[in-house]
C-alpha positions as CSV (number, residue, x, y, z in Angstrom):
1,X,-3.8,-5.4,-1.8
2,X,-0.5,-7.1,-1.8
3,X,-0.1,-10.9,-2.5
4,X,2.7,-12.9,-0.9
5,X,2.4,-15.8,-3.3
6,X,5.8,-17.3,-4.1
7,X,7.4,-15.7,-1.2
8,X,11.2,-16.4,-0.7
9,X,12.0,-16.4,2.9
10,X,14.8,-17.6,5.3
11,X,13.5,-17.9,8.9
12,X,15.7,-16.2,11.5
13,X,15.4,-16.7,15.2
14,X,15.2,-13.7,17.6
15,X,18.9,-14.2,18.5
16,X,20.1,-13.4,15.0
17,X,17.6,-10.6,14.7
18,X,18.9,-9.1,17.9
19,X,22.5,-9.4,16.6
20,X,21.6,-7.7,13.3
21,X,19.8,-4.9,15.2
22,X,22.8,-4.2,17.4
23,X,25.2,-4.2,14.5
24,X,23.2,-1.9,12.3
25,X,22.5,0.6,15.2
26,X,26.2,0.5,16.0
27,X,27.2,1.1,12.4
28,X,24.9,4.2,12.3
29,X,26.6,5.6,15.3
30,X,30.1,4.8,14.0
31,X,29.3,6.7,10.9
32,X,28.3,9.8,13.1
33,X,31.3,9.6,15.3
34,X,33.6,12.0,13.2
35,X,30.8,14.7,13.2
36,X,30.8,17.7,15.3
37,X,27.6,18.9,17.0
38,X,27.0,21.6,14.4
39,X,27.1,19.0,11.6
40,X,24.1,17.1,13.0
41,X,21.7,20.0,12.3
42,X,22.5,20.8,8.7
43,X,19.7,20.2,6.2
44,X,20.7,20.6,2.6
45,X,17.2,20.5,1.1
46,X,13.6,20.0,2.3
47,X,13.5,16.2,1.6
48,X,16.9,15.5,3.2
49,X,16.9,14.7,6.9
50,X,19.3,16.4,9.1
51,X,21.5,13.8,10.9
52,X,20.2,14.6,14.3
53,X,16.5,14.3,13.1
54,X,17.3,11.0,11.3
55,X,18.8,9.4,14.4
56,X,15.7,10.2,16.4
57,X,13.3,9.4,13.6
58,X,14.5,5.7,13.2
59,X,14.2,5.4,17.0
60,X,10.7,6.8,16.8
61,X,9.9,4.2,14.2
62,X,10.9,1.3,16.5
63,X,9.1,2.9,19.5
64,X,5.9,3.7,17.6
65,X,5.5,0.5,15.5
66,X,7.1,-2.1,17.8
67,X,7.5,-1.2,21.4
68,X,4.1,0.6,21.9
69,X,2.2,-2.4,20.6
70,X,4.4,-5.3,21.9
71,X,5.6,-4.2,25.3
72,X,2.9,-4.0,28.0
73,X,3.2,-0.8,30.0
74,X,5.9,0.6,27.8
75,X,6.2,4.4,28.3
76,X,7.5,6.6,25.4
77,X,10.7,8.6,26.2
78,X,9.0,11.9,25.4
79,X,5.4,12.1,24.3
80,X,6.3,15.3,22.2
81,X,8.5,13.2,20.0
82,X,5.5,11.4,18.5
83,X,4.8,14.4,16.3
84,X,8.3,15.9,16.2
85,X,10.0,12.9,14.6
86,X,7.1,11.9,12.2
87,X,7.4,13.4,8.8
88,X,6.1,10.6,6.7
89,X,3.4,8.5,8.3
90,X,0.0,10.1,7.8
91,X,-1.8,7.3,9.6
92,X,0.0,7.9,12.8
93,X,-1.0,11.5,13.3
94,X,0.3,15.1,12.7
95,X,3.8,15.5,11.5
96,X,6.5,18.1,11.8
97,X,7.2,20.1,8.7
98,X,9.9,18.5,6.6
99,X,11.5,21.7,5.3
100,X,11.8,23.0,8.9
101,X,13.7,20.0,10.5
102,X,17.0,21.9,10.1
103,X,15.5,24.8,12.2
104,X,15.2,22.8,15.3
105,X,17.4,23.7,18.3
106,X,16.0,21.0,20.5
107,X,16.2,18.3,21.4
108,X,20.0,18.4,21.7
109,X,22.1,15.8,20.1
110,X,22.8,14.4,23.5
111,X,19.1,14.1,24.2
112,X,18.6,12.4,20.9
113,X,21.3,9.8,21.7
114,X,19.6,9.3,25.2
115,X,16.4,8.6,23.3
116,X,18.2,6.0,21.1
117,X,19.6,4.4,24.2
118,X,16.1,4.3,25.8
119,X,14.6,2.5,22.6
120,X,17.5,0.2,22.2
121,X,17.4,-1.1,25.7
122,X,13.6,-1.8,25.5
123,X,13.9,-3.3,22.0
124,X,16.9,-5.6,23.1
125,X,14.8,-6.7,26.0
126,X,11.9,-7.6,23.7
127,X,14.2,-9.5,21.3
128,X,15.6,-11.7,24.0
129,X,12.2,-13.2,24.4
130,X,9.6,-14.7,22.1
131,X,8.7,-12.4,19.1
132,X,5.6,-13.0,17.1
133,X,5.7,-13.1,13.2
134,X,3.9,-9.7,12.9
135,X,6.4,-8.0,15.2
136,X,9.3,-9.7,13.6
137,X,8.2,-8.4,10.2
138,X,8.3,-4.8,11.3
139,X,11.6,-5.2,13.0
140,X,13.3,-7.2,10.3
141,X,16.3,-5.3,9.0
142,X,17.2,-5.3,5.4
143,X,16.6,-3.6,2.1
144,X,13.1,-2.5,1.2
145,X,12.8,-2.0,-2.6
146,X,9.8,-0.9,-4.7
147,X,9.7,-2.3,-8.1
148,X,7.7,-1.2,-11.3
149,X,7.1,-4.5,-13.1
150,X,7.2,-5.0,-16.8
151,X,3.7,-4.8,-18.3
152,X,1.8,-5.2,-21.5
153,X,2.9,-2.7,-24.1
154,X,-0.6,-1.2,-24.4
155,X,-0.9,-0.7,-20.7
156,X,2.5,1.2,-20.7
157,X,1.5,3.3,-23.7
158,X,-1.7,4.3,-22.0
159,X,0.1,5.3,-18.8
160,X,3.0,7.3,-20.6
161,X,0.8,8.9,-23.2
162,X,-2.6,9.2,-21.4
163,X,-5.5,10.6,-23.1
164,X,-5.9,13.4,-20.6
165,X,-2.4,14.7,-21.5
166,X,-1.2,14.6,-17.9
167,X,2.1,12.9,-18.7
168,X,2.6,15.1,-21.7
169,X,2.2,18.1,-19.5
170,X,4.6,16.6,-17.0
171,X,7.2,15.9,-19.9
172,X,6.9,19.5,-21.3
173,X,7.4,21.0,-17.8
174,X,11.1,20.1,-18.0
175,X,11.5,22.8,-20.6
176,X,9.8,25.3,-18.3
177,X,12.3,24.4,-15.6
178,X,15.2,24.9,-18.1
179,X,13.8,28.3,-19.0
180,X,13.5,29.4,-15.3
181,X,16.9,28.0,-14.1
182,X,19.1,28.6,-17.3
183,X,17.4,31.6,-18.9
184,X,16.1,29.5,-21.8
185,X,13.4,30.5,-24.3
186,X,11.9,27.1,-25.0
187,X,8.3,27.2,-26.2
188,X,7.1,24.0,-24.4
189,X,3.9,23.9,-26.5
190,X,5.9,23.8,-29.7
191,X,7.2,20.3,-28.8
192,X,5.2,17.2,-29.1
193,X,5.3,14.4,-26.4
194,X,6.3,11.0,-27.5
195,X,6.3,7.8,-25.4
196,X,8.2,4.9,-26.9
197,X,8.2,1.4,-25.4
198,X,11.5,-0.5,-25.8
199,X,10.6,-4.1,-24.8
200,X,14.1,-5.3,-25.5
201,X,15.7,-2.8,-23.0
202,X,12.7,-3.1,-20.6
203,X,12.0,0.7,-20.5
204,X,9.6,3.4,-21.6
205,X,11.4,6.4,-23.2
206,X,9.9,9.9,-23.1
207,X,10.9,12.3,-25.8
208,X,9.9,15.8,-26.8
209,X,10.0,16.3,-30.6
210,X,9.8,19.5,-32.6
211,X,7.6,19.3,-35.7
212,X,9.7,22.1,-37.3
213,X,13.0,23.8,-37.0
214,X,13.6,25.8,-33.8
215,X,16.4,27.9,-32.3
216,X,16.6,28.0,-28.6
217,X,18.9,30.1,-26.4
218,X,20.2,29.2,-22.9
219,X,21.5,32.5,-21.7
220,X,22.9,31.3,-18.4
221,X,25.2,28.9,-20.4
222,X,25.8,31.2,-23.5
223,X,24.4,28.4,-25.7
224,X,22.3,28.5,-28.8
225,X,20.6,25.3,-29.8
226,X,19.3,24.6,-33.2
227,X,16.7,21.8,-33.7
228,X,15.9,20.3,-37.0
229,X,12.3,19.2,-37.8
230,X,11.6,15.9,-36.2
231,X,14.5,16.2,-33.8
232,X,13.8,15.4,-30.1
233,X,15.0,15.6,-26.6
234,X,15.2,12.4,-24.7
235,X,13.8,13.5,-21.4
236,X,13.3,10.3,-19.4
237,X,14.0,6.5,-19.3
238,X,11.6,4.6,-17.0
239,X,12.8,1.1,-16.5
240,X,10.7,-1.9,-15.8
241,X,11.7,-5.2,-14.1
242,X,10.9,-8.8,-13.8
243,X,11.2,-10.9,-10.6
244,X,14.1,-12.9,-12.1
245,X,15.9,-9.7,-13.1
246,X,15.5,-8.2,-9.6
247,X,16.7,-11.5,-8.0
248,X,19.8,-11.4,-10.2
249,X,20.6,-7.7,-9.4
250,X,20.2,-8.5,-5.7
251,X,22.5,-11.5,-6.0
252,X,25.2,-9.5,-7.7
253,X,25.2,-7.1,-4.8
254,X,25.5,-10.0,-2.2
255,X,21.8,-9.9,-1.2
256,X,19.0,-12.6,-1.0
257,X,15.5,-11.9,-1.9
258,X,13.4,-12.8,1.2
259,X,10.0,-11.6,0.4
260,X,8.3,-10.7,-3.0
261,X,4.9,-8.9,-2.6
262,X,2.7,-7.8,-5.6
263,X,-0.6,-6.2,-6.2
264,X,-3.4,-8.3,-7.6
265,X,-2.5,-7.5,-11.2
266,X,1.3,-8.1,-10.7
267,X,1.9,-4.6,-12.0
268,X,4.1,-3.5,-9.0
269,X,6.2,-5.3,-6.3
270,X,7.8,-4.7,-3.0
271,X,10.8,-6.6,-2.2
272,X,12.5,-7.4,1.0
273,X,16.2,-8.3,0.7
274,X,18.9,-9.0,3.3
275,X,22.7,-9.9,3.1
276,X,23.3,-13.4,1.8
277,X,24.6,-15.8,4.6
């Protein structure tokens, strides 16, 4: 459960919320203006949304989580879109396969823009009236940031060097990936997993250390690597943060922290930020 203790907020009336909504929606469409129709459907990798799908998905979000619950008698633009443009929200219902979003030929780009216009018109009408705090919180436009907070050193060590060896297996797997992608001959089991907490730098480092000398070849790169006993590979840096540190970073980027939500043990936080006035 999240706690809202110590929330930083600056109240906004519905008029300013409407203005922000209009500005952000217009900015998105301005970014898309140079694109040709063919550009809208490209999907570089499974976790990247094609532009056409993304344009529809954001409208789906406002339709599903705001309009359907706040506007009496609201009729969705197309009932089929509820599944088609949901690739993330398990609680809402079935989702379209993420890797296959770039294979869709319909709806057309023009139909997606018609969908956006339909949602925009309904949401703008809603924002011209009274909007309750729950609805406003869903609509509120800004930066949503997940933060891994600094913890007791023992807690961090237990997480990054767990007794079951899960993190160690995860760490060694990088060598298997190098073997597969670069023709390497690493022996992952010949490296020891080491987790080191650097409190001054507010990070946890993960290293793979060889107990004895090893020679490794990366055939795809034509490289031969010689490791001395005790030499390691620095595989990961996982940084941790404090509330003050996050606020300072946001301020340096011209943002204000509006909400700070944590779990009961203050191990993690969710931050809502918006442009400073």
